[in-house]
C-alpha positions as CSV (number, residue, x, y, z in Angstrom):
1,M,6.8,-3.2,-8.7
2,L,6.2,-6.6,-7.1
3,F,9.1,-8.9,-8.1
4,S,8.7,-9.8,-11.8
5,S,4.9,-9.1,-11.9
6,S,3.2,-6.3,-13.7
7,L,1.7,-4.9,-10.4
8,L,2.8,-1.4,-9.6
9,A,1.7,0.7,-6.5
10,I,1.7,4.4,-7.0
11,V,1.2,7.2,-4.4
12,G,0.7,10.8,-5.4
13,A,2.9,13.7,-4.1
14,G,0.9,16.7,-5.3
15,E,-1.8,19.0,-4.0
16,Q,-4.4,18.0,-6.6
17,L,-7.0,15.3,-5.6
18,S,-5.8,12.9,-8.3
19,L,-2.2,13.3,-7.1
20,S,-2.9,13.3,-3.4
21,P,-0.4,11.6,-1.0
22,R,-3.4,10.1,0.7
23,R,-4.3,8.1,-2.5
24,L,-2.7,4.8,-3.5
25,C,-3.3,3.4,-6.9
26,L,-2.6,-0.2,-7.9
27,F,-1.7,-0.3,-11.5
28,N,-1.3,-3.2,-14.0
29,T,1.6,-2.2,-16.3
30,T,0.7,-4.9,-18.9
31,T,-2.8,-3.8,-19.5
32,G,-2.3,-0.1,-18.6
33,A,-5.3,-0.2,-16.3
34,A,-5.7,1.0,-12.7
35,L,-6.8,-2.1,-10.7
36,Q,-7.9,-0.3,-7.5
37,E,-7.6,3.1,-5.8
38,L,-7.4,3.2,-2.0
39,N,-7.9,6.5,-0.1
40,F,-6.6,7.1,3.4
41,S,-7.3,9.8,6.0
42,T,-3.6,10.8,6.2
43,A,-0.6,10.6,3.8
44,V,0.8,7.3,2.8
45,L,4.4,7.1,4.1
46,A,5.4,3.7,2.8
47,I,4.1,0.7,0.9
48,R,5.4,-2.9,1.2
49,L,4.5,-5.7,-1.1
50,N,5.1,-9.4,-0.9
51,W,3.5,-12.3,-2.8
52,K,0.4,-12.3,-0.6
53,R,0.2,-9.0,1.2
54,L,0.0,-5.2,0.6
55,V,1.1,-3.2,3.7
56,V,0.3,0.5,3.8
57,V,2.1,2.5,6.4
58,L,0.6,5.8,7.7
59,Q,1.9,8.0,10.5
60,E,-0.2,6.3,13.2
61,K,-1.8,3.3,11.5
62,T,-0.7,0.4,9.4
63,Y,-3.1,-1.4,7.0
64,I,-2.6,-5.0,5.9
65,Y,-4.5,-6.1,2.7
66,D,-4.8,-9.5,1.0
67,L,-3.2,-8.9,-2.4
68,N,-5.6,-11.2,-4.3
69,S,-8.9,-9.7,-3.1
70,L,-7.7,-6.4,-1.7
71,S,-9.7,-7.0,1.4
72,I,-8.4,-5.6,4.7
73,L,-6.9,-8.3,6.9
74,D,-5.8,-6.0,9.8
75,T,-5.5,-2.4,10.9
76,I,-2.8,-1.8,13.4
77,D,-2.6,1.4,15.5
78,T,1.0,2.4,15.9
79,V,3.0,5.0,17.8
80,P,3.8,8.1,15.7
81,N,5.9,6.9,12.7
82,S,6.9,10.0,10.7
83,K,9.6,8.0,8.7
84,G,7.1,5.3,7.6
85,E,9.1,2.4,9.0
86,G,7.6,-1.0,8.2
87,R,8.8,-4.4,7.1
88,T,7.2,-7.5,5.6
89,S,8.3,-11.1,5.6
90,C,7.6,-14.0,3.2
91,K,8.0,-16.5,5.9
92,V,4.8,-18.3,6.9
93,I,4.5,-19.0,10.6
94,K,2.2,-21.9,11.4
C-alpha cells in the first residue's frame, strides 16, 4: 500500500493468465475496484511507490510511471537484475 492511501499494487505469482507474474494490478481498497492492469513482457520483480511515481522493476528494464495519469515517463534499460533491486526517492531535484 502507498502510505495511508487506499492504493494497492498487486502482482500475481501463479501460472494462470489472471495470476501471471507479468501482470500488475493497481487496486483501490476503498471502492474494491481495479484501477488499472499493466502487462509486461517478463516477470515483475519489484514495485516501488512514492507520492508521485510508480516504478516497476523487471530483470532488464525499469519502467517509471506518473501515478496520477499512469502514463509512462521513462523506460530504462538495465543490466541483468535478477533480485529486482530498485529505489525511489521523494526528494525533488530542481
